[in-house]
KOLZA-500282 format. One record per residue (C-alpha): z, x, y; residue number from 1. Coordinates in nm, 4 decimals. Layout:
N
<marlo w="Z" u="X" v="Y" k="NUM"/>
...
This chain:
411
<marlo w="7.6985" u="5.0029" v="17.0428" k="1"/>
<marlo w="7.7504" u="4.8218" v="16.7559" k="2"/>
<marlo w="7.5635" u="4.9976" v="16.4532" k="3"/>
<marlo w="7.6781" u="4.8394" v="16.1287" k="4"/>
<marlo w="7.7518" u="4.4670" v="16.1225" k="5"/>
<marlo w="8.1160" u="4.3026" v="16.0914" k="6"/>
<marlo w="8.1240" u="4.2997" v="15.7229" k="7"/>
<marlo w="7.9685" u="4.6017" v="15.6601" k="8"/>
<marlo w="8.2325" u="4.7928" v="15.8900" k="9"/>
<marlo w="8.5241" u="4.6034" v="15.7579" k="10"/>
<marlo w="8.4911" u="4.6386" v="15.4047" k="11"/>
<marlo w="8.7303" u="4.9118" v="15.2567" k="12"/>
<marlo w="8.5581" u="5.2347" v="15.1101" k="13"/>
<marlo w="8.6843" u="5.3560" v="14.7642" k="14"/>
<marlo w="8.9959" u="5.6195" v="14.6950" k="15"/>
<marlo w="8.8993" u="5.9293" v="14.6708" k="16"/>
<marlo w="9.0774" u="6.1241" v="14.4581" k="17"/>
<marlo w="9.0848" u="6.5451" v="14.3949" k="18"/>
<marlo w="8.9487" u="6.7187" v="14.1429" k="19"/>
<marlo w="8.9374" u="7.1171" v="14.0155" k="20"/>
<marlo w="8.6048" u="7.2481" v="13.8728" k="21"/>
<marlo w="8.6570" u="7.5660" v="13.6708" k="22"/>
<marlo w="8.4345" u="7.8013" v="13.6901" k="23"/>
<marlo w="8.4336" u="8.1923" v="13.5092" k="24"/>
<marlo w="8.6210" u="8.4135" v="13.8274" k="25"/>
<marlo w="8.5316" u="8.7817" v="13.7098" k="26"/>
<marlo w="8.7135" u="8.9241" v="14.0934" k="27"/>
<marlo w="8.7812" u="9.3059" v="14.2257" k="28"/>
<marlo w="9.1081" u="9.3550" v="14.3343" k="29"/>
<marlo w="9.1085" u="9.6671" v="14.4689" k="30"/>
<marlo w="8.7043" u="9.6475" v="14.7470" k="31"/>
<marlo w="8.7974" u="10.0160" v="14.9196" k="32"/>
<marlo w="8.8681" u="10.2246" v="14.5526" k="33"/>
<marlo w="8.5241" u="9.9949" v="14.3815" k="34"/>
<marlo w="8.3180" u="10.1273" v="14.7466" k="35"/>
<marlo w="8.5019" u="10.5050" v="14.7275" k="36"/>
<marlo w="8.3759" u="10.5481" v="14.3793" k="37"/>
<marlo w="8.0204" u="10.4226" v="14.4218" k="38"/>
<marlo w="8.0326" u="10.7538" v="14.7030" k="39"/>
<marlo w="8.1334" u="10.9477" v="14.4744" k="40"/>
<marlo w="7.8351" u="10.9401" v="14.2641" k="41"/>
<marlo w="7.6272" u="11.2436" v="14.2458" k="42"/>
<marlo w="7.3046" u="11.0760" v="14.2710" k="43"/>
<marlo w="7.4043" u="10.8584" v="14.5933" k="44"/>
<marlo w="7.6935" u="11.1065" v="14.7954" k="45"/>
<marlo w="7.4768" u="11.4021" v="14.7046" k="46"/>
<marlo w="7.2002" u="11.1808" v="14.9562" k="47"/>
<marlo w="7.4267" u="11.2735" v="15.2021" k="48"/>
<marlo w="7.3253" u="11.6283" v="15.4158" k="49"/>
<marlo w="7.6231" u="11.7369" v="15.6915" k="50"/>
<marlo w="7.5494" u="11.5926" v="15.9864" k="51"/>
<marlo w="7.3328" u="11.3096" v="15.9010" k="52"/>
<marlo w="7.2958" u="11.0515" v="16.1392" k="53"/>
<marlo w="7.3056" u="10.7237" v="15.8769" k="54"/>
<marlo w="7.1482" u="10.3643" v="15.9738" k="55"/>
<marlo w="7.3707" u="10.0886" v="15.7935" k="56"/>
<marlo w="7.2284" u="9.7746" v="15.8048" k="57"/>
<marlo w="7.4556" u="9.4763" v="15.8538" k="58"/>
<marlo w="7.2925" u="9.0918" v="15.8243" k="59"/>
<marlo w="7.4804" u="8.7348" v="15.9496" k="60"/>
<marlo w="7.5445" u="8.6105" v="15.6379" k="61"/>
<marlo w="7.9727" u="8.5322" v="15.5856" k="62"/>
<marlo w="7.9974" u="8.7569" v="15.2849" k="63"/>
<marlo w="8.3583" u="8.7691" v="15.1530" k="64"/>
<marlo w="8.5404" u="9.0691" v="15.2763" k="65"/>
<marlo w="8.2145" u="9.2155" v="15.4593" k="66"/>
<marlo w="8.4226" u="9.4154" v="15.7622" k="67"/>
<marlo w="8.6205" u="9.5535" v="15.4912" k="68"/>
<marlo w="8.3361" u="9.6866" v="15.2164" k="69"/>
<marlo w="8.1024" u="9.8241" v="15.5236" k="70"/>
<marlo w="8.4169" u="10.0116" v="15.7023" k="71"/>
<marlo w="8.5047" u="10.1467" v="15.3577" k="72"/>
<marlo w="8.1667" u="10.2530" v="15.3015" k="73"/>
<marlo w="8.1753" u="10.3759" v="15.6719" k="74"/>
<marlo w="8.4317" u="10.6075" v="15.6638" k="75"/>
<marlo w="8.2693" u="10.7309" v="15.2954" k="76"/>
<marlo w="7.9636" u="10.8070" v="15.4862" k="77"/>
<marlo w="8.2049" u="11.0146" v="15.7169" k="78"/>
<marlo w="8.3722" u="11.1986" v="15.4523" k="79"/>
<marlo w="8.0529" u="11.3543" v="15.2731" k="80"/>
<marlo w="7.9767" u="11.4724" v="15.6919" k="81"/>
<marlo w="7.7390" u="11.2076" v="15.8053" k="82"/>
<marlo w="7.7273" u="11.0347" v="16.1153" k="83"/>
<marlo w="7.6753" u="10.6903" v="16.0184" k="84"/>
<marlo w="7.6339" u="10.3861" v="16.2869" k="85"/>
<marlo w="7.5126" u="10.0505" v="16.2156" k="86"/>
<marlo w="7.1692" u="9.8227" v="16.2905" k="87"/>
<marlo w="7.1948" u="9.4396" v="16.3162" k="88"/>
<marlo w="6.9220" u="9.3780" v="16.0505" k="89"/>
<marlo w="6.9386" u="9.0137" v="16.0474" k="90"/>
<marlo w="6.5990" u="8.8813" v="16.1124" k="91"/>
<marlo w="6.5327" u="8.6090" v="16.3615" k="92"/>
<marlo w="6.9000" u="8.4837" v="16.4033" k="93"/>
<marlo w="7.2006" u="8.5516" v="16.6486" k="94"/>
<marlo w="6.8427" u="8.3827" v="16.8529" k="95"/>
<marlo w="6.7106" u="8.6574" v="16.7700" k="96"/>
<marlo w="6.8666" u="8.8784" v="17.1248" k="97"/>
<marlo w="7.0403" u="9.2232" v="17.0837" k="98"/>
<marlo w="7.3311" u="8.9744" v="17.2769" k="99"/>
<marlo w="7.3580" u="8.7140" v="16.9935" k="100"/>
<marlo w="7.3093" u="8.9858" v="16.6947" k="101"/>
<marlo w="7.5937" u="9.2008" v="16.8345" k="102"/>
<marlo w="7.7927" u="8.8108" v="16.8749" k="103"/>
<marlo w="7.7664" u="8.7437" v="16.4940" k="104"/>
<marlo w="7.8803" u="9.0518" v="16.3843" k="105"/>
<marlo w="8.1699" u="9.0538" v="16.5877" k="106"/>
<marlo w="8.2425" u="8.7181" v="16.4213" k="107"/>
<marlo w="8.2494" u="8.8861" v="16.0804" k="108"/>
<marlo w="8.5198" u="9.1429" v="16.2402" k="109"/>
<marlo w="8.2278" u="9.3398" v="16.2512" k="110"/>
<marlo w="8.2688" u="9.5873" v="16.6106" k="111"/>
<marlo w="8.2741" u="9.8888" v="16.7145" k="112"/>
<marlo w="8.6762" u="9.8941" v="16.7274" k="113"/>
<marlo w="8.7877" u="9.7985" v="16.4019" k="114"/>
<marlo w="8.4844" u="10.0251" v="16.1910" k="115"/>
<marlo w="8.4835" u="10.3009" v="16.4234" k="116"/>
<marlo w="8.1315" u="10.3387" v="16.5036" k="117"/>
<marlo w="7.8053" u="10.2180" v="16.7508" k="118"/>
<marlo w="7.6506" u="9.9485" v="16.6524" k="119"/>
<marlo w="7.2626" u="9.9274" v="16.7694" k="120"/>
<marlo w="7.1485" u="9.5566" v="16.8121" k="121"/>
<marlo w="6.8320" u="9.6653" v="17.0101" k="122"/>
<marlo w="6.5352" u="9.4040" v="16.8800" k="123"/>
<marlo w="6.2877" u="9.6735" v="16.8914" k="124"/>
<marlo w="6.0011" u="9.7152" v="16.6163" k="125"/>
<marlo w="5.7754" u="9.9488" v="16.4632" k="126"/>
<marlo w="5.4635" u="9.8420" v="16.2462" k="127"/>
<marlo w="5.4466" u="9.9393" v="15.9103" k="128"/>
<marlo w="5.1028" u="9.8550" v="15.7993" k="129"/>
<marlo w="5.0053" u="9.4859" v="15.6252" k="130"/>
<marlo w="5.0089" u="9.3774" v="15.2924" k="131"/>
<marlo w="4.7470" u="9.2814" v="15.0244" k="132"/>
<marlo w="4.7780" u="8.8794" v="15.1602" k="133"/>
<marlo w="4.7250" u="9.0438" v="15.5460" k="134"/>
<marlo w="5.1034" u="9.0081" v="15.5957" k="135"/>
<marlo w="5.2489" u="9.1953" v="15.8590" k="136"/>
<marlo w="5.5297" u="9.4651" v="15.8101" k="137"/>
<marlo w="5.8219" u="9.5560" v="16.0357" k="138"/>
<marlo w="6.0658" u="9.7717" v="16.0515" k="139"/>
<marlo w="6.3664" u="9.8528" v="16.2914" k="140"/>
<marlo w="6.3109" u="10.1091" v="16.5265" k="141"/>
<marlo w="6.6578" u="10.2285" v="16.6036" k="142"/>
<marlo w="6.6879" u="10.2261" v="16.1809" k="143"/>
<marlo w="6.3239" u="10.4062" v="16.1421" k="144"/>
<marlo w="6.4729" u="10.6824" v="16.3778" k="145"/>
<marlo w="6.7751" u="10.7567" v="16.1391" k="146"/>
<marlo w="6.7407" u="11.0209" v="15.9053" k="147"/>
<marlo w="6.8870" u="10.8090" v="15.6716" k="148"/>
<marlo w="6.9131" u="10.4126" v="15.6244" k="149"/>
<marlo w="7.1601" u="10.2684" v="15.3920" k="150"/>
<marlo w="7.1198" u="9.8417" v="15.3658" k="151"/>
<marlo w="7.4336" u="9.5996" v="15.2999" k="152"/>
<marlo w="7.4038" u="9.2838" v="15.1525" k="153"/>
<marlo w="7.5219" u="9.0101" v="14.9510" k="154"/>
<marlo w="7.2261" u="8.9221" v="14.6273" k="155"/>
<marlo w="7.2265" u="8.6250" v="14.5268" k="156"/>
<marlo w="6.9636" u="8.3028" v="14.4397" k="157"/>
<marlo w="6.7625" u="8.2852" v="14.7645" k="158"/>
<marlo w="6.6898" u="7.8955" v="14.9119" k="159"/>
<marlo w="6.3199" u="7.8571" v="14.9916" k="160"/>
<marlo w="6.1929" u="8.0090" v="14.7084" k="161"/>
<marlo w="6.2082" u="8.1202" v="14.2882" k="162"/>
<marlo w="6.1069" u="8.5313" v="14.1525" k="163"/>
<marlo w="6.2534" u="8.8044" v="14.0664" k="164"/>
<marlo w="6.3611" u="8.9070" v="14.3840" k="165"/>
<marlo w="6.5438" u="8.6333" v="14.6182" k="166"/>
<marlo w="6.8074" u="8.7354" v="14.8996" k="167"/>
<marlo w="6.9832" u="9.0220" v="14.8891" k="168"/>
<marlo w="6.8549" u="9.4774" v="14.9806" k="169"/>
<marlo w="6.5355" u="9.4124" v="14.9562" k="170"/>
<marlo w="6.4996" u="9.0355" v="15.1608" k="171"/>
<marlo w="6.7482" u="9.3050" v="15.4438" k="172"/>
<marlo w="6.4896" u="9.5517" v="15.3984" k="173"/>
<marlo w="6.1814" u="9.3275" v="15.4569" k="174"/>
<marlo w="6.3242" u="9.0149" v="15.6627" k="175"/>
<marlo w="6.6408" u="9.1898" v="15.8259" k="176"/>
<marlo w="6.4751" u="9.5417" v="15.9451" k="177"/>
<marlo w="6.1696" u="9.3328" v="16.0729" k="178"/>
<marlo w="6.3776" u="9.1817" v="16.4260" k="179"/>
<marlo w="6.3125" u="8.8394" v="16.5463" k="180"/>
<marlo w="5.9328" u="8.9667" v="16.4866" k="181"/>
<marlo w="5.8939" u="9.0507" v="16.1971" k="182"/>
<marlo w="6.1259" u="8.7902" v="15.9968" k="183"/>
<marlo w="5.8519" u="8.5887" v="16.1779" k="184"/>
<marlo w="5.5258" u="8.7609" v="16.0364" k="185"/>
<marlo w="5.6275" u="8.7655" v="15.7063" k="186"/>
<marlo w="5.7288" u="8.3553" v="15.7341" k="187"/>
<marlo w="5.3489" u="8.3273" v="15.7898" k="188"/>
<marlo w="5.2985" u="8.4308" v="15.3712" k="189"/>
<marlo w="5.3598" u="8.0511" v="15.2221" k="190"/>
<marlo w="5.6524" u="8.0503" v="14.9398" k="191"/>
<marlo w="5.5017" u="8.0545" v="14.6798" k="192"/>
<marlo w="5.4439" u="8.3973" v="14.7137" k="193"/>
<marlo w="5.6896" u="8.4900" v="14.9165" k="194"/>
<marlo w="5.8425" u="8.6749" v="14.6265" k="195"/>
<marlo w="5.5855" u="8.8662" v="14.6199" k="196"/>
<marlo w="5.5661" u="8.9906" v="14.9608" k="197"/>
<marlo w="5.9493" u="9.0691" v="14.9711" k="198"/>
<marlo w="5.8215" u="9.3628" v="14.6871" k="199"/>
<marlo w="5.5104" u="9.4984" v="14.8541" k="200"/>
<marlo w="5.6597" u="9.4830" v="15.1634" k="201"/>
<marlo w="5.9181" u="9.6868" v="15.0030" k="202"/>
<marlo w="5.7999" u="9.9000" v="14.8622" k="203"/>
<marlo w="5.5526" u="9.9579" v="15.1657" k="204"/>
<marlo w="5.9174" u="10.0319" v="15.3862" k="205"/>
<marlo w="6.0608" u="10.2211" v="15.0820" k="206"/>
<marlo w="5.7791" u="10.4400" v="15.1577" k="207"/>
<marlo w="5.8316" u="10.4345" v="15.5473" k="208"/>
<marlo w="6.1707" u="10.5175" v="15.6338" k="209"/>
<marlo w="6.4417" u="10.7172" v="15.5094" k="210"/>
<marlo w="6.6059" u="10.5188" v="15.2592" k="211"/>
<marlo w="6.9221" u="10.6748" v="15.0852" k="212"/>
<marlo w="7.0712" u="10.4013" v="14.8735" k="213"/>
<marlo w="7.1662" u="10.0605" v="14.8940" k="214"/>
<marlo w="7.5005" u="9.8620" v="14.8383" k="215"/>
<marlo w="7.4679" u="9.5356" v="14.6583" k="216"/>
<marlo w="7.7451" u="9.3341" v="14.6495" k="217"/>
<marlo w="7.7847" u="9.0173" v="14.3668" k="218"/>
<marlo w="8.0112" u="8.7224" v="14.4639" k="219"/>
<marlo w="8.2186" u="8.4375" v="14.1919" k="220"/>
<marlo w="8.1333" u="8.1246" v="14.1686" k="221"/>
<marlo w="8.4331" u="8.0720" v="14.3880" k="222"/>
<marlo w="8.3518" u="8.2717" v="14.6964" k="223"/>
<marlo w="8.4562" u="8.5881" v="14.6137" k="224"/>
<marlo w="8.4230" u="8.9606" v="14.5934" k="225"/>
<marlo w="8.2640" u="9.0140" v="14.1958" k="226"/>
<marlo w="8.0680" u="9.3347" v="14.1865" k="227"/>
<marlo w="8.0173" u="9.5994" v="14.4439" k="228"/>
<marlo w="7.7236" u="9.8988" v="14.3609" k="229"/>
<marlo w="7.5398" u="10.1602" v="14.5622" k="230"/>
<marlo w="7.1602" u="10.1958" v="14.4318" k="231"/>
<marlo w="7.0004" u="10.4997" v="14.4710" k="232"/>
<marlo w="6.6796" u="10.4033" v="14.7126" k="233"/>
<marlo w="6.4177" u="10.4994" v="14.3598" k="234"/>
<marlo w="6.6204" u="10.2554" v="14.1564" k="235"/>
<marlo w="6.6237" u="9.9517" v="14.3790" k="236"/>
<marlo w="6.3540" u="9.7044" v="14.3587" k="237"/>
<marlo w="6.4042" u="9.7280" v="13.9573" k="238"/>
<marlo w="6.8016" u="9.6590" v="13.9445" k="239"/>
<marlo w="6.8122" u="9.4383" v="14.2273" k="240"/>
<marlo w="6.6291" u="9.2392" v="13.9710" k="241"/>
<marlo w="6.8740" u="9.2592" v="13.6933" k="242"/>
<marlo w="7.1321" u="9.1568" v="13.9431" k="243"/>
<marlo w="6.9306" u="8.8252" v="14.0513" k="244"/>
<marlo w="7.0158" u="8.7676" v="13.7110" k="245"/>
<marlo w="7.4058" u="8.8555" v="13.7494" k="246"/>
<marlo w="7.4569" u="8.6700" v="14.1194" k="247"/>
<marlo w="7.3127" u="8.3273" v="13.8561" k="248"/>
<marlo w="7.5101" u="8.2886" v="13.6259" k="249"/>
<marlo w="7.8252" u="8.3680" v="13.9074" k="250"/>
<marlo w="7.6711" u="8.0449" v="14.1003" k="251"/>
<marlo w="7.8681" u="7.7411" v="14.1705" k="252"/>
<marlo w="7.7299" u="7.4267" v="14.0796" k="253"/>
<marlo w="7.7923" u="7.0401" v="14.1638" k="254"/>
<marlo w="7.9326" u="6.9240" v="13.8331" k="255"/>
<marlo w="7.9085" u="6.5329" v="13.9001" k="256"/>
<marlo w="7.5918" u="6.4472" v="13.7957" k="257"/>
<marlo w="7.4936" u="6.0807" v="13.9554" k="258"/>
<marlo w="7.6230" u="6.0593" v="14.3417" k="259"/>
<marlo w="7.5537" u="5.8213" v="14.6062" k="260"/>
<marlo w="7.7161" u="5.9278" v="14.8908" k="261"/>
<marlo w="7.7972" u="6.3159" v="14.9573" k="262"/>
<marlo w="8.0153" u="6.4566" v="15.1939" k="263"/>
<marlo w="8.0212" u="6.7741" v="15.3485" k="264"/>
<marlo w="8.2448" u="6.9171" v="15.5443" k="265"/>
<marlo w="8.0922" u="7.1733" v="15.6939" k="266"/>
<marlo w="7.7355" u="7.3674" v="15.7042" k="267"/>
<marlo w="7.6912" u="7.6863" v="15.8844" k="268"/>
<marlo w="7.4906" u="8.0452" v="15.8630" k="269"/>
<marlo w="7.8412" u="8.2297" v="15.7203" k="270"/>
<marlo w="7.7711" u="7.9764" v="15.4359" k="271"/>
<marlo w="7.4085" u="8.0344" v="15.3525" k="272"/>
<marlo w="7.0631" u="8.1272" v="15.5697" k="273"/>
<marlo w="6.9837" u="7.7136" v="15.5554" k="274"/>
<marlo w="7.2951" u="7.6008" v="15.5801" k="275"/>
<marlo w="7.3946" u="7.4900" v="15.2798" k="276"/>
<marlo w="7.2518" u="7.6225" v="14.9511" k="277"/>
<marlo w="6.9717" u="7.4170" v="14.8083" k="278"/>
<marlo w="7.0349" u="7.5147" v="14.4507" k="279"/>
<marlo w="7.3755" u="7.4089" v="14.4685" k="280"/>
<marlo w="7.2888" u="7.0505" v="14.6028" k="281"/>
<marlo w="6.8914" u="7.0311" v="14.4537" k="282"/>
<marlo w="6.8004" u="6.8824" v="14.8278" k="283"/>
<marlo w="6.5625" u="7.1709" v="15.0407" k="284"/>
<marlo w="6.2263" u="7.1075" v="15.2128" k="285"/>
<marlo w="6.0659" u="7.4320" v="15.0898" k="286"/>
<marlo w="6.2560" u="7.4911" v="14.7960" k="287"/>
<marlo w="6.1030" u="7.2756" v="14.5181" k="288"/>
<marlo w="6.1899" u="7.4721" v="14.1684" k="289"/>
<marlo w="6.5818" u="7.4415" v="14.0553" k="290"/>
<marlo w="6.6949" u="7.7508" v="13.8768" k="291"/>
<marlo w="7.0455" u="7.5906" v="13.7990" k="292"/>
<marlo w="7.1960" u="7.2335" v="13.6870" k="293"/>
<marlo w="7.2014" u="6.9879" v="14.0455" k="294"/>
<marlo w="7.2812" u="6.6896" v="14.0893" k="295"/>
<marlo w="7.0957" u="6.3325" v="14.2213" k="296"/>
<marlo w="7.2963" u="6.2555" v="14.5356" k="297"/>
<marlo w="7.1365" u="5.8869" v="14.7102" k="298"/>
<marlo w="7.2087" u="6.0187" v="15.0494" k="299"/>
<marlo w="7.4207" u="6.3381" v="15.2760" k="300"/>
<marlo w="7.6686" u="6.3089" v="15.5231" k="301"/>
<marlo w="7.7865" u="6.6240" v="15.7220" k="302"/>
<marlo w="8.0746" u="6.5942" v="15.9095" k="303"/>
<marlo w="8.1250" u="6.9443" v="16.0904" k="304"/>
<marlo w="7.9654" u="7.3173" v="16.1761" k="305"/>
<marlo w="8.1172" u="7.6658" v="16.1407" k="306"/>
<marlo w="8.2174" u="7.8027" v="16.4109" k="307"/>
<marlo w="8.0822" u="8.0587" v="16.3165" k="308"/>
<marlo w="7.7981" u="7.9547" v="16.2807" k="309"/>
<marlo w="7.7545" u="7.9545" v="16.6690" k="310"/>
<marlo w="7.5666" u="7.6160" v="16.6546" k="311"/>
<marlo w="7.3074" u="7.6937" v="16.4480" k="312"/>
<marlo w="7.2718" u="7.3796" v="16.2812" k="313"/>
<marlo w="6.9694" u="7.5215" v="16.0633" k="314"/>
<marlo w="6.9887" u="7.2754" v="15.8178" k="315"/>
<marlo w="7.1056" u="6.9482" v="15.9477" k="316"/>
<marlo w="6.7797" u="6.7984" v="15.9258" k="317"/>
<marlo w="6.7995" u="6.7137" v="15.4858" k="318"/>
<marlo w="7.1662" u="6.4988" v="15.6005" k="319"/>
<marlo w="7.0534" u="6.1389" v="15.6514" k="320"/>
<marlo w="7.3928" u="6.1605" v="15.8701" k="321"/>
<marlo w="7.5693" u="6.3424" v="16.1208" k="322"/>
<marlo w="7.9435" u="6.2482" v="16.3268" k="323"/>
<marlo w="7.8641" u="6.3339" v="16.6719" k="324"/>
<marlo w="8.1626" u="6.6196" v="16.6913" k="325"/>
<marlo w="7.8477" u="6.7550" v="16.4927" k="326"/>
<marlo w="7.5819" u="6.7156" v="16.7550" k="327"/>
<marlo w="7.8294" u="6.8198" v="17.0310" k="328"/>
<marlo w="7.8159" u="7.1493" v="16.8629" k="329"/>
<marlo w="7.4128" u="7.2243" v="16.8221" k="330"/>
<marlo w="7.2379" u="7.5335" v="17.0340" k="331"/>
<marlo w="6.9869" u="7.3853" v="17.0233" k="332"/>
<marlo w="6.8025" u="7.7581" v="17.1091" k="333"/>
<marlo w="6.9276" u="7.9685" v="16.8004" k="334"/>
<marlo w="6.8762" u="7.5986" v="16.5604" k="335"/>
<marlo w="6.4331" u="7.5696" v="16.6789" k="336"/>
<marlo w="6.4396" u="7.9734" v="16.6804" k="337"/>
<marlo w="6.5432" u="7.9813" v="16.3438" k="338"/>
<marlo w="6.3600" u="7.6743" v="16.1983" k="339"/>
<marlo w="6.0557" u="7.8536" v="16.4241" k="340"/>
<marlo w="6.1160" u="8.1991" v="16.2678" k="341"/>
<marlo w="6.1001" u="8.0027" v="15.9135" k="342"/>
<marlo w="5.8231" u="7.7433" v="16.0086" k="343"/>
<marlo w="5.9843" u="7.4790" v="15.9204" k="344"/>
<marlo w="6.1052" u="7.1953" v="16.1789" k="345"/>
<marlo w="6.1914" u="6.9784" v="15.9770" k="346"/>
<marlo w="6.5404" u="7.1428" v="15.8831" k="347"/>
<marlo w="6.6435" u="7.1604" v="16.2893" k="348"/>
<marlo w="6.5665" u="6.7186" v="16.2335" k="349"/>
<marlo w="6.8966" u="6.5660" v="16.4273" k="350"/>
<marlo w="6.9511" u="6.2863" v="16.1784" k="351"/>
<marlo w="7.1784" u="5.9557" v="16.2916" k="352"/>
<marlo w="7.4626" u="6.0343" v="16.4908" k="353"/>
<marlo w="7.7677" u="5.8428" v="16.3490" k="354"/>
<marlo w="8.1311" u="5.8192" v="16.5783" k="355"/>
<marlo w="8.3586" u="5.9187" v="16.3088" k="356"/>
<marlo w="8.3620" u="6.0105" v="15.9195" k="357"/>
<marlo w="8.4806" u="5.6819" v="15.8017" k="358"/>
<marlo w="8.1300" u="5.5125" v="16.0204" k="359"/>
<marlo w="7.9143" u="5.7942" v="15.8886" k="360"/>
<marlo w="8.0276" u="5.7175" v="15.5468" k="361"/>
<marlo w="7.9910" u="5.3268" v="15.5426" k="362"/>
<marlo w="7.6011" u="5.3875" v="15.7433" k="363"/>
<marlo w="7.5008" u="5.5829" v="15.4350" k="364"/>
<marlo w="7.6405" u="5.3423" v="15.1936" k="365"/>
<marlo w="7.3974" u="5.0515" v="15.3999" k="366"/>
<marlo w="7.0957" u="5.3210" v="15.3681" k="367"/>
<marlo w="7.0473" u="5.3359" v="15.0118" k="368"/>
<marlo w="6.8664" u="5.0645" v="14.8212" k="369"/>
<marlo w="7.0235" u="4.8563" v="14.5390" k="370"/>
<marlo w="7.3686" u="5.0188" v="14.5960" k="371"/>
<marlo w="7.6697" u="4.8954" v="14.3166" k="372"/>
<marlo w="7.9387" u="4.8102" v="14.6483" k="373"/>
<marlo w="8.2260" u="4.7592" v="14.3467" k="374"/>
<marlo w="8.1408" u="5.0868" v="14.2198" k="375"/>
<marlo w="8.0449" u="5.3612" v="14.4978" k="376"/>
<marlo w="8.0028" u="5.7232" v="14.3359" k="377"/>
<marlo w="8.1583" u="5.8844" v="14.6714" k="378"/>
<marlo w="8.1752" u="6.2919" v="14.6426" k="379"/>
<marlo w="8.3363" u="6.5187" v="14.8906" k="380"/>
<marlo w="8.2614" u="6.8638" v="14.9136" k="381"/>
<marlo w="8.4445" u="7.1261" v="15.1838" k="382"/>
<marlo w="8.1350" u="7.3298" v="15.1744" k="383"/>
<marlo w="7.8510" u="7.5273" v="14.9138" k="384"/>
<marlo w="8.0738" u="7.8447" v="14.8629" k="385"/>
<marlo w="8.4229" u="7.6516" v="14.7739" k="386"/>
<marlo w="8.3473" u="7.3835" v="14.5346" k="387"/>
<marlo w="8.6506" u="7.4559" v="14.3228" k="388"/>
<marlo w="8.8080" u="7.1719" v="14.4640" k="389"/>
<marlo w="8.6347" u="6.8841" v="14.5111" k="390"/>
<marlo w="8.6705" u="6.4747" v="14.6280" k="391"/>
<marlo w="8.5378" u="6.1779" v="14.4101" k="392"/>
<marlo w="8.6270" u="5.8548" v="14.4659" k="393"/>
<marlo w="8.7567" u="5.6011" v="14.2100" k="394"/>
<marlo w="8.4015" u="5.4987" v="13.9959" k="395"/>
<marlo w="8.3952" u="5.8633" v="13.9099" k="396"/>
<marlo w="8.7740" u="5.8958" v="13.7548" k="397"/>
<marlo w="8.6800" u="5.8358" v="13.4336" k="398"/>
<marlo w="8.3203" u="6.0688" v="13.3866" k="399"/>
<marlo w="8.6208" u="6.3588" v="13.5037" k="400"/>
<marlo w="8.8027" u="6.2610" v="13.2179" k="401"/>
<marlo w="8.5413" u="6.3256" v="12.9959" k="402"/>
<marlo w="8.4379" u="6.5934" v="13.1020" k="403"/>
<marlo w="8.6211" u="6.9845" v="13.0267" k="404"/>
<marlo w="8.5786" u="7.1399" v="13.2763" k="405"/>
<marlo w="8.7117" u="6.8281" v="13.5064" k="406"/>
<marlo w="9.0360" u="6.7980" v="13.5934" k="407"/>
<marlo w="9.2255" u="6.5708" v="13.8637" k="408"/>
<marlo w="9.4855" u="6.7477" v="14.0643" k="409"/>
<marlo w="9.8310" u="6.5482" v="14.0375" k="410"/>
<marlo w="9.8999" u="6.4329" v="14.3739" k="411"/>
């Protein structure tokens, strides 16, 4: 099927050049040692009594070294006399089913054989109560029956709202442990007040469940583990507010301010809950305030979906063109479950489908009005987690040479 006029299909595209973006890079070298150090603290280790059943909450995000961190934590809990097991705490992800959630955990190396403990993926929940705004709060029934609960999650900026508490331990308590039922209930709230609901919901859960402590993870701009900290339950909310600010300083950015066509190699649930991070690209159906500098992007092209997403290409609706490779990977049931739970069907819309990357870029160029075809500003990135190396077209080389945080990678 001819999509483009022959002259548009054959006109040369600009050359692309590899560019390095320079970020600060704090990094933990000894992951297991850091977990052991945190667990040795008196206000943490002393909470684990001999024989205590400890539910360790693990979610669906693509957290670097997650399997290493979780295994080290489990071993430390055993050393303290506890009897740990893993509970899937991922809201509606994995299609909101026990089988789907177990599959997601397995893709991150979280299996019973590798972790040495049982993994529970029951999606049964208990109603905890209602917030002042009438939002129902639920909590995983298996975790609630444990002697202690320990959530493990990365703290970062959220993809849909801005508040003191964003994506992290409190969100895992309220939404992750809420399973599909709780996730859907909390997303009845407006995102303008979502942060307040998370805070109130977290306080309710901290009062109803035996939360021992949380393990907060922060990553640097190069998707590496920068920080691991165990936080006692009574300090969890206030300390997480501080860690959100630390995480913000470690976020990467896309340093090209004006882009005609952004080509994104992949999106995925292991990259961001939204598939890509709107805080990086400045594109979202839900997030209307961007606290990081974001580029002006006219059109976006998507080439692939990560295998770890299991066909959940939520977020593709923000793109203008996708390749057939993306289309053929789509698991509509998972995408729809996710989109319906967060009340954002726009994220599940299917863009124009091109047969190849070349055709996709040409279509994107064609649907920009008033574009300077002799000076196309095209940028290619792998994903919004890995931004240290990007590619830019000929017309952007001058800008790169004038920015001391950008440098051409000589071939």
